[in-house]
C-alpha positions in Angstrom: 83.4 89.9 94.2 85.5 92.3 96.3 88.5 93.7 94.4 91.7 95.2 95.7 94.8 96.9 94.5 98.0 95.8 96.1 101.8 95.7 95.6 102.9 92.2 94.7 103.6 90.1 97.8 103.9 86.4 98.8 100.1 86.2 99.6 99.1 86.5 96.0 98.2 83.3 94.1 100.6 83.7 91.2 100.7 80.0 90.4 97.2 80.0 88.8 97.6 83.1 86.8 97.3 82.5 83.0 97.2 85.4 80.6 97.8 83.2 77.6 101.1 84.9 76.9 103.9 82.7 78.4 106.4 85.6 78.8 103.9 87.6 80.9 102.9 84.6 83.0 106.5 83.5 83.7 107.4 87.1 84.6 104.7 87.1 87.3 105.4 83.6 88.6 109.3 83.6 88.5 110.8 87.1 88.0 108.5 89.7 89.5 109.3 89.2 93.1 113.0 89.3 92.4 112.6 92.6 90.5 110.6 94.1 93.4 113.3 93.0 95.9 116.1 94.4 93.8 114.1 97.7 93.3 114.2 97.2 89.5 110.4 97.7 89.2 107.2 97.9 91.2 104.5 95.4 90.5 100.9 96.1 91.2 98.2 93.5 91.4 94.4 93.7 90.9 93.1 90.8 92.9 90.1 89.4 94.7 89.5 88.7 98.4 90.9 85.1 98.0 94.2 86.4 96.8 93.6 85.4 93.1 95.4 87.7 90.7 93.1 89.1 88.1 95.8 91.1 86.5 99.0 92.9 87.1 101.4 95.6 85.8 105.1 96.4 86.3 106.3 100.0 86.3 109.7 101.6 86.6 111.7 104.6 85.6 113.3 104.7 82.2 114.7 107.2 79.7 114.6 107.8 75.9 116.8 109.9 73.7 115.1 112.9 72.1 116.0 111.3 68.7 113.7 108.3 69.5 110.6 110.6 69.7 108.6 111.6 66.6 109.6 115.0 65.1 106.4 116.7 66.2 107.3 115.9 69.8 111.1 116.1 69.7 111.3 119.5 68.1 109.9 121.0 71.4 112.8 119.4 73.4 116.5 120.1 73.8 118.4 118.0 71.3 120.9 115.2 72.1 119.8 114.5 75.6 118.0 111.8 77.5 114.4 112.3 78.6 113.1 110.8 81.8 110.1 108.5 81.3 108.0 106.0 83.2 108.1 102.5 81.7 104.9 100.4 81.9 107.0 97.3 81.4 104.3 94.6 81.6 100.5 94.5 81.8 98.5 91.3 81.8 95.0 90.1 82.6 94.2 86.5 83.5 92.3 85.0 80.5 89.4 84.0 82.8 88.8 87.7 83.3 89.2 89.0 79.7 86.6 91.2 78.1 85.4 92.6 81.5 87.4 95.9 81.4 90.2 94.8 83.7 92.9 95.7 81.1 91.6 99.3 81.1 91.5 99.3 84.9 95.1 98.2 85.1 96.2 100.7 82.5 94.5 103.6 84.2 95.8 102.6 87.6 99.3 102.6 86.2 98.8 105.9 84.4 97.4 107.5 87.6 100.5 106.2 89.5 102.9 107.5 86.8 101.2 110.9 86.7 101.2 111.3 90.5 104.9 110.4 90.7 105.7 112.8 87.8 104.6 115.6 90.0 107.5 114.8 92.4 110.0 113.1 90.1 110.2 114.3 86.5 108.8 112.1 83.8 108.1 113.3 80.3 105.9 110.4 79.2 104.8 106.9 79.9 106.2 104.3 77.5 105.1 100.8 76.7 106.3 97.9 74.6 103.3 96.3 72.9 103.7 92.6 72.5 101.9 92.5 69.2 99.5 94.5 66.9 96.5 93.7 69.1 98.3 95.1 72.2 99.3 98.1 70.1 95.7 98.8 69.2 94.7 98.6 72.8 97.2 101.3 73.8 96.3 103.4 70.8 92.7 103.5 71.9 94.1 105.6 74.8 96.1 108.0 72.7 99.5 106.3 72.9 101.7 107.1 69.9 104.4 105.0 68.3 108.0 106.1 68.7 110.1 106.8 65.6 111.5 103.6 64.0 109.9 101.4 66.8 106.3 100.7 65.9 105.6 98.5 68.9 107.1 100.9 71.4 104.5 103.6 72.3 104.3 106.6 74.5 101.9 109.1 75.9 103.2 112.5 77.1 102.5 113.4 80.7 101.4 116.8 79.5 97.8 116.3 78.6 97.5 113.0 80.4 96.0 114.8 83.5 92.8 115.6 81.5 92.5 112.1 80.2 92.8 110.7 83.8 90.3 113.0 85.4 87.3 110.9 84.4 88.7 107.7 85.5 90.5 108.4 88.8 87.7 107.5 91.2 86.4 104.5 89.3 89.8 102.9 88.9 91.2 103.6 92.4 88.1 101.9 93.8 88.7 98.8 91.7 85.1 98.9 90.4 
């Protein structure tokens, strides 16, 4: 099977996508194109040569207050200010492709994009909103940390992310 990375477009078969999480499925089928058109987020798709969507993620700019960050992180930053971040708003894999490493491929593709963009447009960290404890454990495997008072909102600082990404850049960019 030939895989490809693409920005979401009308040629993708969104109708047959089923992650098992209705909110994530509905976003792709109903809302994602509108968000892209309004420049509210970018949506990237991992698909096959027939246009089937194996998985997707949505990414956009966001901000946090320094007070939302854990003390070990916030003490290094100026107080009472907003911190630019990149939001990995949604990430989902079609249930027919679960257990084959596609979630990791999507995550690392998103992290590589976020890191590359942060070299041009400042971003302190990538943040995610885990849907549940299983999703939280998935992100924690890759060193995401919980925000203060928000156990399902996690972040990973850009500083140090570069080293984590070095081993995966070629593999994930090729879609293998």
